[in-house]
C-alpha positions as CSV (number, residue, x, y, z in Angstrom):
1,M,82.9,96.3,93.1
2,D,79.2,96.9,92.6
3,I,77.3,93.8,93.6
4,N,74.6,94.6,91.1
5,N,77.0,94.6,88.2
6,K,76.8,90.8,87.7
7,S,78.8,90.9,84.4
8,R,81.7,92.6,86.2
9,I,81.7,90.1,89.0
10,H,81.5,87.3,86.5
11,W,84.6,88.7,84.8
12,A,86.4,89.0,88.1
13,C,85.7,85.3,88.8
14,R,87.8,84.2,85.8
15,R,91.2,83.8,87.3
16,G,93.2,82.0,84.6
17,M,94.3,79.3,87.1
18,K,92.4,76.1,86.5
19,E,92.1,75.2,90.2
20,L,90.6,78.6,91.0
21,D,88.3,78.6,88.1
22,M,87.0,75.2,89.1
23,A,86.2,76.5,92.6
24,I,85.0,80.0,91.9
25,M,83.1,79.8,88.6
26,P,80.6,77.0,89.6
27,F,79.9,78.8,92.9
28,F,79.2,82.0,91.0
29,N,77.1,80.3,88.3
30,H,75.0,78.3,90.7
31,E,75.0,80.2,94.0
32,F,75.6,83.9,93.5
33,D,71.9,84.9,92.8
34,T,70.8,83.1,96.1
35,L,73.3,85.0,98.3
36,S,72.3,87.9,100.6
37,D,73.6,91.3,99.6
38,E,76.1,91.1,102.4
39,D,77.4,87.8,101.2
40,K,77.6,89.2,97.6
41,R,79.7,92.1,99.0
42,Q,82.1,89.7,100.8
43,F,82.3,87.5,97.7
44,A,83.3,90.6,95.7
45,R,85.9,91.5,98.3
46,L,87.2,87.9,98.1
47,L,87.6,88.4,94.3
48,E,89.9,91.4,94.9
49,C,92.4,89.1,96.7
50,D,95.6,87.9,95.0
51,D,95.4,84.5,93.2
52,P,98.1,82.9,95.4
53,D,96.0,83.7,98.5
54,L,92.8,82.5,96.9
55,F,94.5,79.3,95.9
56,N,95.9,78.6,99.4
57,W,92.5,79.4,101.0
58,L,90.3,77.4,98.6
59,M,92.7,74.4,98.6
60,N,92.9,74.4,102.4
61,Y,96.6,75.4,102.7
62,G,95.6,78.3,104.9
63,E,92.8,80.6,105.7
64,P,92.1,84.3,105.5
65,A,92.8,86.3,108.7
66,D,89.6,88.3,108.0
67,P,86.7,86.3,109.5
68,E,84.2,87.5,106.8
69,L,86.5,86.3,104.0
70,K,87.0,83.0,105.9
71,R,83.2,82.6,106.1
72,I,82.9,83.1,102.3
73,V,85.7,80.7,101.6
74,D,84.0,78.2,103.8
75,L,80.7,78.8,102.0
76,I,82.2,78.3,98.6
77,Q,83.8,75.0,99.8
78,T,80.6,73.8,101.4
79,R,78.3,74.6,98.6
80,N,80.7,73.3,95.9
81,K,81.1,70.0,97.9
82,A,77.3,69.7,98.3
83,R,76.6,70.3,94.7
84,G,79.3,67.9,93.4
85,P,81.4,68.2,90.3
86,V,80.1,70.4,87.5
87,A,81.5,71.3,84.1
88,L,82.9,74.8,83.8
């Protein structure tokens, strides 16, 4: 996925599962533009994962075997927690 195609990445963030939307969409809306290009690439890679895996990782029921994906999951969780609840 092209990291410069923000509308495509935005579309990929919409998962159709409320829990995932509540984790991924605020991160995208508030943090994506501040990410390095490498972090944007890893975030785009994360969005290519299956919803059950994303759910498990973002809800702390497991973690990705790939250390780069784990780092992005941790970044999403950390930044979302620091920012606090936001409306979708």
